[in-house]
Every structure is written in structure tokens, then in C-alpha cells.
C-alpha positions in Angstrom: 14.5 -16.0 -33.5 17.2 -13.1 -35.4 20.5 -12.9 -33.2 19.7 -9.3 -32.3 16.2 -9.9 -31.2 17.5 -12.9 -29.1 20.0 -10.1 -27.5 17.6 -8.0 -27.4 15.0 -10.1 -25.4 17.6 -11.4 -23.2 19.5 -8.1 -22.1 15.7 -7.0 -21.1 15.5 -10.5 -19.2 18.2 -10.6 -17.1 17.4 -8.0 -14.5 14.7 -10.4 -14.1 16.9 -13.2 -13.4 18.9 -11.2 -11.2 16.7 -9.8 -8.9 14.9 -13.4 -8.3 18.5 -15.0 -7.9 19.1 -17.5 -4.7 22.5 -18.1 -4.8 22.2 -21.6 -5.6 25.2 -22.9 -7.3 24.1 -25.8 -9.5 24.5 -25.7 -13.0 20.7 -24.9 -14.0 20.7 -22.3 -11.5 17.3 -21.4 -9.7 15.1 -20.6 -12.4 15.7 -24.0 -13.8 18.5 -23.4 -17.1 17.6 -19.3 -17.8 20.5 -18.4 -20.6 22.6 -15.0 -20.3 24.5 -13.6 -22.2 27.9 -12.7 -21.9 30.7 -10.5 -23.9 34.4 -11.5 -24.1 37.0 -8.7 -25.1 39.9 -10.5 -26.4 42.2 -7.9 -26.4 45.2 -9.9 -28.3 42.4 -11.1 -31.1 41.2 -7.6 -31.1 37.7 -8.9 -31.3 34.7 -9.0 -28.9 32.9 -12.0 -29.3 29.4 -13.5 -27.3 28.1 -16.3 -25.9 25.6 -17.7 -24.5 25.0 -19.8 -21.1 22.3 -22.0 -20.1 23.2 -25.2 -18.5 27.0 -24.7 -20.1 28.8 -21.8 -22.4 28.9 -21.6 -26.2 29.3 -19.0 -28.5 26.5 -16.9 -30.6 26.8 -15.1 -33.4 29.8 -13.5 -35.0 32.6 -11.9 -33.4 33.0 -7.8 -33.7 36.3 -7.1 -35.3 38.2 -4.0 -33.6 41.6 -4.5 -36.0 43.8 -1.7 -36.7 46.2 -1.7 -33.8 43.7 -2.3 -31.3 45.7 -3.0 -27.8 42.4 -2.0 -25.2 42.0 -4.3 -22.0 38.3 -3.1 -20.4 35.0 -2.6 -22.1 32.0 -1.4 -20.6 28.2 -2.4 -22.3 25.0 -0.9 -22.7 23.6 -3.3 -24.9 23.6 -3.1 -28.0 26.6 -1.3 -27.6 30.2 -2.0 -26.5 32.8 1.0 -25.7 36.5 0.2 -25.5 39.4 2.5 -26.0 43.0 2.0 -27.7 45.7 3.4 -26.0 48.5 5.7 -27.6 50.3 3.1 -29.2 47.1 1.6 -30.4 45.8 4.8 -31.9 44.6 7.1 -29.1 40.9 6.8 -29.4 38.1 5.3 -28.0 35.6 2.9 -30.3 31.6 2.3 -29.7 30.9 -0.9 -31.1 27.8 -2.3 -32.2 26.9 -6.1 -30.8 24.2 -6.5 -33.3 25.6 -5.4 -36.4 29.2 -5.7 -35.9 30.1 -2.2 -37.0 32.3 0.1 -35.2 33.1 3.7 -34.9 35.9 5.7 -33.5 35.4 8.4 -31.0 38.5 11.0 -31.0 40.7 12.9 -28.7 40.7 16.8 -29.8 43.8 17.9 -27.7 46.5 21.1 -28.7 49.6 19.9 -30.5 48.0 16.5 -30.7 49.3 15.6 -27.0 48.9 12.3 -26.7 45.6 11.2 -24.4 46.3 7.8 -23.5 43.0 6.8 -23.1 41.7 4.2 -20.2 39.1 2.2 -18.9 35.6 3.3 -20.5 32.5 3.6 -17.8 28.7 4.0 -19.2 27.2 6.6 -17.6 23.9 5.2 -15.8 21.0 5.5 -17.3 22.1 8.1 -20.3 23.5 7.4 -23.7 27.1 8.9 -23.2 30.0 7.5 -21.9 33.2 8.4 -20.0 37.1 7.7 -19.9 40.5 9.1 -17.7 43.5 10.2 -20.3 45.8 9.1 -18.5 48.4 11.2 -21.1 46.7 14.3 -19.9 45.5 13.9 -16.5 42.1 14.7 -18.1 38.5 13.0 -18.1 36.4 13.0 -21.3 32.9 12.0 -22.3 31.1 11.1 -25.7 27.8 10.5 -26.9 27.2 6.7 -27.3 24.2 7.9 -29.8 26.2 10.2 -32.0 29.9 8.1 -31.7 31.7 9.9 -35.1 31.6 13.2 -32.7 34.3 14.1 -30.6 35.0 13.6 -27.1 34.8 16.7 -25.0 36.5 18.0 -21.6 34.5 16.9 -18.3 37.8 18.0 -15.9 41.1 19.0 -15.9 44.3 18.0 -13.5 42.5 14.7 -12.5 45.2 12.7 -11.5 48.7 11.8 -12.5 47.5 8.9 -14.5 43.8 7.9 -14.6 43.2 4.6 -15.0 39.1 4.5 -14.6 36.2 6.9 -14.2 33.3 6.2 -12.2 30.0 8.0 -11.9 27.7 7.2 -8.7 25.7 9.0 -6.9 25.6 12.2 -8.4 29.9 12.7 -8.5 32.3 11.6 -11.1 35.0 9.7 -9.1 38.6 9.8 -11.3 40.8 6.5 -9.7 44.8 8.1 -10.0 47.1 5.2 -10.4 49.4 8.2 -9.0 52.4 6.8 -11.1 55.6 9.3 -13.2 54.6 9.1 -16.9 55.7 12.5 -17.5 59.3 11.5 -16.7 58.9 8.5 -18.4 59.9 6.2 -15.3 56.4 5.0 -14.9 57.4 4.7 -11.0 55.3 5.3 -8.1 54.6 8.9 -6.5 52.7 7.8 -4.0 49.4 6.2 -2.4 47.2 5.9 -5.6 44.5 8.9 -4.9 40.6 9.5 -5.8 39.8 13.0 -7.1 35.9 13.1 -6.9 34.2 15.9 -9.7 30.7 17.0 -9.5 28.7 15.9 -13.3 29.7 19.5 -14.7 32.9 18.6 -13.6 33.8 21.1 -10.7 36.0 20.0 -8.4 35.0 18.3 -4.9 37.7 16.6 -3.3 40.9 14.6 -3.3 42.0 11.9 -1.3 44.7 8.9 -1.1 43.9 5.3 -0.8 45.6 2.7 0.9 47.5 1.1 -1.9 49.4 1.6 -4.5 49.2 1.4 -8.8 45.2 1.4 -8.9 44.3 -0.4 -11.6 40.1 -0.4 -12.1 37.3 -0.2 -10.2 34.2 -1.4 -9.7 30.4 -0.6 -8.3 29.3 -3.0 -6.2 26.9 -2.6 -2.8 26.6 0.9 -2.9 30.7 0.8 -2.7 33.1 1.8 -5.1 36.4 -1.1 -4.7 39.4 0.1 -6.0 42.2 -2.4 -7.3 45.8 -1.3 -6.0 47.6 -3.8 -8.2 50.7 -3.4 -6.4 54.4 -2.7 -7.7 56.8 -4.2 -9.8 60.7 -4.6 -8.9 62.9 -3.4 -11.4 63.2 -6.5 -13.3 59.3 -6.5 -13.6 58.3 -9.4 -11.0 55.5 -9.0 -9.0 56.6 -7.6 -5.4 53.2 -9.0 -3.5 51.7 -5.6 -2.2 48.3 -5.2 -4.0 45.2 -4.3 -2.3 41.2 -3.7 -2.3 40.7 -0.5 -1.0 36.5 0.3 -0.3 35.0 4.1 -1.0 32.2 5.1 0.5 30.8 7.4 -2.5 28.7 9.5 -0.2 30.6 12.1 1.4 33.1 12.7 3.4 34.0 10.0 0.9 35.1 7.3 4.0 37.2 4.7 2.9 38.0 1.1 4.2 41.3 -0.9 4.0 43.7 -1.9 3.4 42.7 -5.4 2.2 45.9 -6.8 1.3 45.6 -9.8 -1.8 48.8 -11.9 -1.0 50.1 -10.9 -4.4 49.8 -8.2 -7.5 46.5 -7.7 -8.7 45.4 -9.0 -12.2 42.0 -8.0 -12.6 38.7 -7.0 -11.0 35.1 -7.5 -11.7 31.9 -7.1 -10.0 29.9 -10.0 -10.1 26.2 -10.4 -10.8 25.8 -12.7 -7.3 26.6 -9.4 -5.6 30.5 -10.1 -4.6 33.8 -8.5 -6.2 36.3 -11.1 -8.1 39.7 -10.1 -8.0 42.6 -12.3 -9.8 45.8 -12.6 -7.9 49.4 -13.1 -9.0 53.0 -13.4 -7.6 54.6 -14.4 -10.8 52.8 -13.4 -14.1 54.2 -16.5 -15.6 53.2 -18.9 -12.9 49.4 -19.7 -11.3 47.1 -16.6 -10.8 44.6 -17.5 -7.6 40.9 -15.9 -7.5 39.4 -14.3 -4.9 35.9 -13.1 -3.7 35.4 -10.0 -1.6 31.8 -9.0 0.2 31.5 -5.5 0.4 28.4 -5.7 2.6 30.9 -8.0 5.2 33.5 -5.8 4.4 36.0 -8.6 3.9 36.5 -11.6 1.8 34.7 -14.7 1.1 37.4 -16.6 -0.3 40.5 -15.0 0.5 44.2 -14.9 0.5 44.7 -17.9 2.6 41.5 -20.0 0.6 41.3 -18.6 -2.5 38.5 -20.3 -4.9 40.1 -23.7 -6.7 39.3 -23.4 -10.2 39.1 -26.3 -12.2 38.8 -27.9 -15.3 36.9 -30.9 -16.8 40.2 -33.3 -15.7 39.9 -31.4 -12.2 43.0 -29.7 -12.7 44.0 -26.0 -11.1 43.2 -23.3 -14.0 44.4 -20.1 -14.0 41.7 -17.3 -14.6 42.8 -14.2 -15.6 39.8 -12.4 -15.4 36.5 -14.0 -13.1 33.2 -12.6 -12.4 29.8 -14.3 -11.7 26.5 -15.2 -12.4 23.6 -14.2 -10.4 23.0 -18.1 -9.1 26.4 -17.8 -8.3 27.9 -19.4 -10.8 31.4 -18.3 -12.1 33.0 -17.5 -15.6 37.1 -17.5 -15.7 38.7 -16.7 -18.8 42.3 -18.1 -19.2 44.7 -15.2 -21.3 46.7 -17.1 -23.8 49.2 -15.4 -26.6 49.9 -18.5 -28.4 46.8 -20.2 -29.3 42.8 -19.0 -28.0 42.0 -19.2 -24.3 39.1 -21.1 -23.0 36.1 -19.5 -21.1 35.1 -21.4 -18.4 31.8 -21.9 -16.7 32.5 -23.2 -13.0 30.1 -24.3 -10.1 30.3 -21.8 -7.0 33.4 -23.7 -5.7 35.2 -23.6 -8.7 34.4 -26.9 -9.7 34.0 -27.5 -13.8 30.5 -27.3 -15.6 31.1 -26.4 -19.4 34.3 -25.1 -21.1 34.4 -23.3 -24.7 37.1 -21.9 -27.0 37.3 -17.9 -26.1 39.7 -16.0 -27.9 43.6 -14.7 -28.0 44.1 -12.7 -25.0 40.9 -12.4 -23.1 41.3 -9.5 -20.6 37.9 -8.9 -19.9 34.0 -10.4 -19.6 30.8 -8.2 -19.6 27.4 -10.1 -18.5 24.5 -8.6 -20.3 22.5 -6.2 -18.6 20.0 -3.5 -20.3 20.6 -0.3 -21.4 20.1 2.2 -18.7 20.1 -0.4 -15.5 23.9 -0.5 -14.3 
């Protein structure tokens, strides 16, 4: 079967697999070896690579070469397209990548006097061929078409925050996650707690409220709620201060906030697992070990928390540090290490963190996305 047809069939079939999963942590899962597709964004390697997961994990097809000065750390996938972005240092643009052909198309931001936009983490609008992204430099929200990615992004809303790290659309509202740091003064120091600005789909302001935590860096949807990673602050010598938290926002007015849920360190990455849990990686020293925690929105608490992290292990039983971690619907874990001097590794693990399989990943793997059909997010 041609790669494009194979990926298309797998992307359509996956929601059925998710719906019938039972939480079995065995290496073949509940259905006896279903195959799932996952994409890895390699920030330093400047590629998007495809892998297939059955009883093990292995590469599938060729990598999409992002090239140039690409420095993005996050993507969103609506197969056959992936959306990512480059900061103002890398090119100040969004990129729509075709996962079938390997082609890519830039999306420009047309700002007066060429003001740096510094686009943040992109989000594909559910059920629509559009993506949305925050402009950290312009304090704005932009949207653009995936069907015609050669067109420029248009402004949806201004005054969305001081440093908008992620924009999420749910419940007919646009939620801008604001890290609330001082980029205008060049200090990048926190100006206070993280914040959320809420808009309607036309860009009209709805609400604005603080979050319990500082320096929000990401947010995901899980269990009908918005889970925000407040990564925490750094010392003047860039050492983690260990004050990272999670906060949970109900996207239905009056937008009640739960938390803070302390991480016992600084947050590194946040992913919504296909098993319904949220996975966050945490460190107290970026040169040292990284721990993997899991959080259950329904229970409003950690399943594996700061005092009982998941012990992720390689084939020799040695502990491994997952820069980014997530899960399949059957509870098996995906873990990617972040390496700069050589390609990192992507591990397939049991739910308890024990080893199943591994494969070479890429340089600086910073995001993992499991295949879903377009419009089903």
C-alpha cells in the first residue's frame, strides 16, 4: 500500500481504536496489535518524522524537511497537514507542512512597520480547515487557512495578553494563554500571575482572569477542560525555582479555575494523552533528570504526582528522561528524549514505564502528535 494511502487509512481508523480501548498496558494493546501513526517534531534537526506503532515502534516514510532557520517547538496535526511556526529569530512565520508529499508552505504575518510577531504554538480549529496562533510580540491572535496556506494570516483579536504562548478554541470561545512576562522591556521577567483572555469567534472580548501560577507555556484540552502548564520561574542564573504548577479551566462561563496543582519542579512539556490523561514532564535542573507525571482532569488530581512519578526505563532497566511524554489509548506511553549532540530516542513503554521498544528519533525532539483524522480533534 502506498504511504499516503496507508497513513490516510490509519488516521481514519484511529478514532475507532481510541473509542474501544480498555486501558490494557500490555505491549499489543486491547485489540491485538492495532497500528497507530505518530509524528515527532525535531526542533534542532528541523524535521517532522513519522513513526508507526504496533507491537513496537519504527520509522515510516521520509521526514519533512523544515529547513531554513526553523526553531519551532510545537505543532498541531490535522492529517495530511501539520502546522508549526518559527519565532522572530527563525523567520517570524507559520508553516503548513504536507505530511504526504513532504512539501511546506509559509504563512506570513503582515504587520505595520514589520513589527515582530514572534508566533507561538499553533492550534488547528476543530472541524475546520483553519489554524490559530498567538503573536507573542504583538499581543495578538491570528488565524489562517490550511486550504490556501499561501495567503497571509489575518488578525482575529488585539490586546490578548503580554506574551501569548498558546491559543485554544473550545466551547465556541477562543482562549489566549498569556505567560504575562515583560518582553517589551527586554527583561522577560514575570509581570505577575499567568492570565487567560477569552474572546468570541469573531474576536470580541469576553473575559480576562488570572491563573494560579507563573509563566504559562502551554495548554491542552482534556475531559472537556482546559489544562494549563505554568512552567514556573528561573533564577537570574537561569536555574529552575521549582514553582511550576498545573491549572484547570472550565471553558463554560463563569470559567471557574481549579488549582494550583504543584509540580514539585519546573514544567518542561505538556501533552494530552489518548488515554484521557494529561502528561507533564518536570525538572529541577535542566542538565539533570526529567520526571514524568500524569494528571486526571475527571478526578481533579494527579494519578502519578511529584512524589510518585512514572519511572520511565530503557531496555537495560536504566531510568530515562522524557523531554516530552504522552500515551496511546491503551495506556502505553510514548517518551522522546531531547538530544543536541546526536539523535535522541523515542521509546514505546508500558503504562508503568517499563520498556517495550525504541527507535532513533531526531535532534531536539520537542513535540509528539498521535494521528487523528481531520476535524475529529
